[in-house]
C-alpha positions in Angstrom: 18.6 18.2 -16.3 18.6 14.8 -14.5 15.9 15.9 -11.9 13.6 17.0 -14.7 14.1 13.5 -16.6 12.6 12.1 -13.1 9.9 14.2 -12.7 8.5 13.4 -16.4 9.4 9.8 -16.0 7.2 9.7 -12.7 4.5 11.8 -14.4 4.3 9.2 -17.4 4.5 6.3 -15.4 1.7 7.6 -13.1 -0.6 8.4 -16.2 -0.4 5.1 -17.7 -0.9 3.1 -14.5 -3.8 5.4 -13.2 -5.4 5.3 -16.6 -5.4 1.6 -16.5 -6.4 1.1 -13.0 -9.2 3.7 -13.1 -10.5 2.9 -16.8 -13.9 1.3 -16.8 -13.3 -2.1 -17.3 -16.3 -4.3 -18.0 -17.5 -5.8 -14.9 -14.9 -4.4 -12.3 -17.2 -2.0 -10.9 -19.6 -4.8 -10.0 -16.7 -6.8 -8.8 -15.4 -4.2 -6.6 -18.6 -3.0 -5.5 -19.2 -6.7 -4.1 -16.0 -6.5 -2.2 -16.6 -3.1 -0.8 -19.8 -4.4 0.5 -18.5 -7.6 2.0 -15.6 -5.5 3.7 -18.3 -3.3 5.2 -20.3 -5.9 6.4 -17.5 -8.0 7.8 -16.2 -4.8 10.0 -19.5 -3.0 10.9 -22.5 -5.9 11.1 -22.9 -6.9 14.8 -25.4 -9.2 15.7 -27.3 -9.1 19.1 -27.4 -5.5 19.7 -29.7 -2.6 18.9 -28.5 -1.5 15.9 -29.3 -3.8 12.8 -27.0 -3.1 9.7 -26.6 -4.8 6.5 -24.6 -3.8 3.3 -26.3 -4.4 -0.1 -26.4 -3.4 -3.8 -29.1 -0.7 -4.6 -31.8 -2.7 -6.4 -31.4 -2.1 -10.3 -35.1 -1.1 -10.5 -34.4 2.2 -8.6 -32.3 3.4 -11.4 -29.7 4.9 -9.4 -26.1 6.0 -10.2 -24.9 4.8 -6.8 -24.5 1.1 -6.3 -24.4 0.5 -2.6 -26.7 1.1 0.2 -26.4 0.6 4.1 -29.3 -0.6 5.7 -29.7 0.8 9.2 -32.4 0.0 11.7 -33.1 -0.1 15.4 -34.4 -3.1 17.2 -36.5 -1.1 19.3 -38.8 -0.1 16.8 -39.5 -3.4 15.3 -42.9 -5.1 16.0 -43.0 -8.7 17.0 -43.1 -10.1 13.4 -39.6 -8.2 13.1 -40.9 -5.4 10.8 -40.2 -2.0 11.3 -38.5 1.4 9.8 -35.5 1.0 7.5 -33.0 4.0 7.1 -31.1 3.7 3.8 -27.7 5.1 3.4 -26.5 5.1 -0.2 -23.2 5.6 -1.6 -21.0 5.0 -4.7 -18.4 2.3 -3.9 -15.9 3.2 -6.8 -15.6 6.9 -5.5 -15.4 6.0 -2.0 -13.2 3.0 -2.5 -11.5 2.3 -5.7 -10.6 6.0 -6.7 -8.2 6.5 -3.7 -7.1 3.2 -3.8 -5.9 3.3 -7.6 -4.7 6.9 -7.3 -2.5 5.5 -4.4 -1.3 2.6 -6.1 -0.3 4.7 -9.1 1.7 7.1 -7.2 3.6 4.6 -5.6 4.2 2.5 -8.5 5.4 5.6 -10.4 7.9 6.7 -7.9 11.3 6.0 -8.9 12.5 3.9 -5.9 13.8 0.3 -5.9 11.0 -2.0 -6.7 11.7 -3.8 -3.2 10.7 -0.5 -1.5 7.7 -0.2 -3.9 6.4 -3.3 -3.0 6.5 -2.6 0.6 5.1 0.6 0.1 2.3 -0.6 -1.9 1.5 -3.0 1.0 1.4 -0.4 3.7 -0.4 2.2 1.3 -3.3 -0.8 0.9 -3.7 -1.0 4.6 -3.7 2.9 5.0 -6.2 3.4 2.5 -8.5 0.6 3.9 -8.2 2.4 6.9 -9.5 5.5 5.4 -12.3 3.7 3.6 -13.5 2.2 7.0 -13.0 5.6 8.7 -15.1 7.1 6.1 -18.1 4.3 6.5 -17.9 4.7 10.3 -18.2 8.5 10.2 -21.3 7.7 7.7 -23.0 5.6 9.9 -22.3 7.1 13.0 -24.0 10.6 11.6 -27.1 8.6 10.5 -27.6 6.6 13.9 -28.9 9.8 15.5 -31.8 9.7 13.3 -33.2 6.3 14.4 -32.4 6.9 18.1 -29.4 4.4 18.1 -27.4 7.2 19.8 -27.6 11.0 20.8 -25.0 13.4 20.0 -24.4 16.8 21.4 -24.9 19.5 18.6 -21.3 20.2 18.7 -20.7 16.6 17.9 -23.6 16.4 15.4 -22.0 19.2 13.4 -18.8 17.4 13.4 -20.2 14.3 12.2 -22.2 15.9 9.4 -18.9 17.9 8.3 -16.8 14.8 8.4 -19.4 13.0 6.3 -19.6 16.0 3.7 -15.8 15.8 3.6 -15.2 12.1 3.4 -18.4 10.8 1.6 -19.9 13.5 -0.7 -17.2 15.4 -1.8 -14.7 13.9 -4.4 -11.7 16.1 -3.2 -10.6 14.2 -0.1 -10.6 10.9 -2.6 -7.5 12.4 -4.2 -5.9 14.5 -1.4 -5.7 12.2 1.3 -4.0 9.3 -1.1 -1.4 11.9 -1.9 -0.8 12.4 2.0 -0.5 8.7 2.6 1.9 8.4 -0.7 4.2 10.8 0.9 4.2 9.1 4.3 4.5 5.3 3.2 7.0 6.0 0.2 9.3 9.0 0.6 12.4 9.2 2.6 14.4 12.4 3.0 17.3 10.7 1.2 15.4 10.1 -1.8 15.0 13.9 -2.4 18.7 14.3 -1.9 19.5 11.7 -4.5 17.1 12.9 -6.9 18.7 16.2 -6.6 21.8 14.8 -7.5 20.5 12.8 -10.5 20.6 9.5 -8.9 17.3 7.4 -9.8 17.9 5.1 -6.5 19.1 5.9 -3.3 19.8 2.2 -2.5 18.3 -1.3 -3.1 16.9 -1.6 0.4 
């Protein structure tokens, strides 16, 4: 059946692309980690306010599986020499950032739609997944800002922040669920399903 062949084609293309993207290529995790930290630093670091925030690599001597940490401090708690307590938030840039990104790229490239649409879909998907990554980091920082008195949260919102951190940072499931939802929104159209049911590979070239 034509529809079955489309599904099989999608699955093998997805497996090939995702396998290539997620493979442990030498040096890639270090390069992506630097990009991830630079992105976070650019978006979240602000000078001249109470909050001190810095994205940095986890020191090798700590022997952590996690590669990135966020140094978070409150200027009000620093001594005249600029020394004071620092709260470190640690995470794995690959799990939080690259895994959902690679999954989304593979889903889009494997979809049997015209290449022009695939290109635009990849662009939109990358924008969306970066929004998801930055939102996850914002929740992580927001939740832990209460521990150094940068803000105060009502117990209800503290629970919400904790649950969001558990979902977006700690667990791996959302790294797979949210990219699938983004793929469905930015890539597929109703007419695609109609065409595929009829055995056509493409709806049109636009």
